[in-house]
N, C-alpha and C positions, 0 to 999 in steps of 0.2 A: 058799302057791301062786307055782308062776312065770310071771311074764306072756311077755310079746311087748314089747322093748323098741323102740322106734323114736325115732328123733334128727333131728333140723338144723336147720340156719342159721336162724334166723326173718327172715325181712325187716322184721318189723313188730318187732323187739328187736332186729336187730342182734346176736344173742347166740344159740347153739347150744338150743336146748330140748326136752328128751324127754317121753317121753310114755311110758306103759304102757299093753297091752291084753291082756283076760281077755276069754278063752274066743271062738269061730270064728264065731256069728252068734245070731241072736237080734234082739228088739226094741235096739239102742244108747242107751247110757246116758253121758252127759257127765261127769265127778263133778270139781267143782272142791276142792283142797285149801284145807283152812284154813289161820292164819294164820301157822305155822310148820312147814307140809307139805309134800312135795311126789309126786310122780309117783307111788312107793310107799310113800303116808302109809297107806291101809284095808289094803293090803294087810298091812304090820307091825302095824295093829291088830289084825287076823285078822278082819276084815270080809268080805276075799277069799275065806276059809276057808267060813265063813256061807255064803256066796254060789253054794255049791260044784253045787247042784242048777240053780240057774239057768243056768251057764256050761256044768258038765256035757252038758243037756240042752237046749243050744245056744238056752235061753229068753230070754237076755239077752248080750250084749257090752258090755263096761263099760273105757271111755274115761279113764284117768285122769292128769289133767294137770302139769304142772307152773305154780309160782309164780313171780311176782317181785315178791310185798310186800314182802321187806325194800327193795326199790331202789324202792317206792313209797311206799302207806299208811304201812305201818309202817318207812317208814326215817327214821330221827334224825340222819343228814347232810345228805341233800337240802330245799333249800329246797320249801316245800310245792305252788309252782307248778309243783316239776321233779317232786315229786307226783303231781300229776293228771297232769301228762302224762304219766308211765311209765303208770301206769294205762289212758293213752287209749291207750297203742301195746298193753298187755294183750289190749287189748279186740278194736282190729285181728288181735293172733296170732290169737284164737279163734274169729270169725266170717271173717277171710280165709284162716285156713290149719288151723285146726283142723278145723271143722263140716267144710268140704271134705274132710277126708281122711278123715276119719268117713264120708261121704257115698259118698267113691271105695270104699271097704272094707266096706261096709253099703249093699245093696240094699233094707235096711225104710226105709218113711217118716219111722217115726213116732219120735221120739227125746226124750229126759227129759235134762232139764238138775237135778244136786243136786250138794248138797256138805256139808259142818257148818261151825258157827260161820262166820267169813269168806269159806269157798269157800257160803255159803248167798248169804249179801249176789253174791255173784259170778252165781249162779243165776237169783236172783232177778231181778234188775239185768238183764242179758239177754236173757230173758224179756221184758221191760217192753220194754225197743228194741228188740230183735228177736223178738216174737211171733211171726209167720212164718216160722220156721227151728226150733221147741220146742211141743212135742203138751202135757209135762209138766212141772212141776218138783217136786223135794221137796228143800226148805229145812229141816236143821233146826240149831235153836239159833242164828237167824242174828241181826246183828246190820245195820240199815238205813239206819244213817242214819251216813256218813265222816269229818261235820263234828269230830269229838275226835282226828278222827286229823293234821289239818292246820292247826293251833297258832291258829288262827281266822282262819287266808285262806279265802277264799270269793269265788268267782266265775262265769262262767256253766260254763265246766267241772264244776265241786264241782256245783252246779246239776244239769247233767245227766246225773253219778253219784250223786247223791242219793233213792233214791229215793222217800223221804218226803218228798220237794222237789219235784219235778218231778211225780208223778205228780196229785198235788190239782190240778194247772194242766190239765192235759193234758186238752183238750176236745173232738179231732178224731175223729169218729161213727164214723169205718172203722178208727182206729188203737187205739179202744176194743175194736170188736166183734174186732180179732182177738186184743186184750191176752182176754177173754174167754173168745176160744174155748179157753185153756192151763189145763190142769188142775193149780191151783195146791193144795199141800200144806205149809201151814206147822207145824210141830213144833216142842212146848216139851215141857219137865217139870216138878216140882212144885218146887224150886230152883233153878232156871234164872237166872242173874244176866241173861239175854237175854230173861226172859218179855215184859215189857216193850217191849222192842222187836219180840218178838214178834209182841202182840197191836198196839202203833202200826200193823206192816206191814197187819194186817190189816184193823184199821178204814177204813186208806185205799184198799183194796181196796175196801173197802165203798160204798168215799165217792164213789165210780168204777165202782159198780153189778158191782162185780167178783166174779161162787161164785165161789167157794173155799170150804178146809178150814182150819180153823185145831182144830189138836188137843194138847192139852195133858197129857201121863205124869204121872198118879199117881206116884208115884216122888221118893223125894227119894237124891237119888246124888251122891259126890262126885268119881266121875271119871265125866263125859258119855261118854267112849266106851263105855265097858260098855251103855250106852243105844241107841247109833249104830244098830249094824248089829240089832236088830229091829225099832226105829222104822223105816228105809228100808227092810227085809224088807216088812214091812206095809202098806207101799204104794209100791209097787214093780210090785201085783199089780193 
């Protein structure tokens, strides 16, 4: 499926960033890429073809953004402090540039975050930090503890970007009430290597009395991308 491509030089990141838009109207969905994916990842995986009805009938409009994971969490060259700093710049890009872009192009007030694998982490993280900006999260086979990416480095910036660390200590009733308004869907499958991490994220949400749904597909599969479309579509409605 051919998307509409947009590109601009991000003030937050200091580089050109590309995103693809599938559809012209409907509830907007912001899709975060996986570890090594980008703006066309879900299209290349065939997922956008599976969403043809949603797009053609204008039920949903999908915004697939790029990543800087190779410059942040996955960078083997940058110092850990630099990795987490770059991660925080990416957050600025999403919050200050991408979400306003979506709002300028789509008047529907309901916004969904989604992603698979590392993309699920971003969807959950930004929903917890900015619950007033999102209504629903579909997180597929995510990892929600970034400490293994940082070679033992730990500071406040890591803490506030690690959901399983900062959420248990979050006690502001106003913020927790806003988080509780978000419809969280945590998805996994039988032999998912991230299943225990998803369970931990679910337990952390329950610890703060945040109602949510945690589903484990009864499937054993070697290529998880073959499940992403069905998982996503079932929880999109």
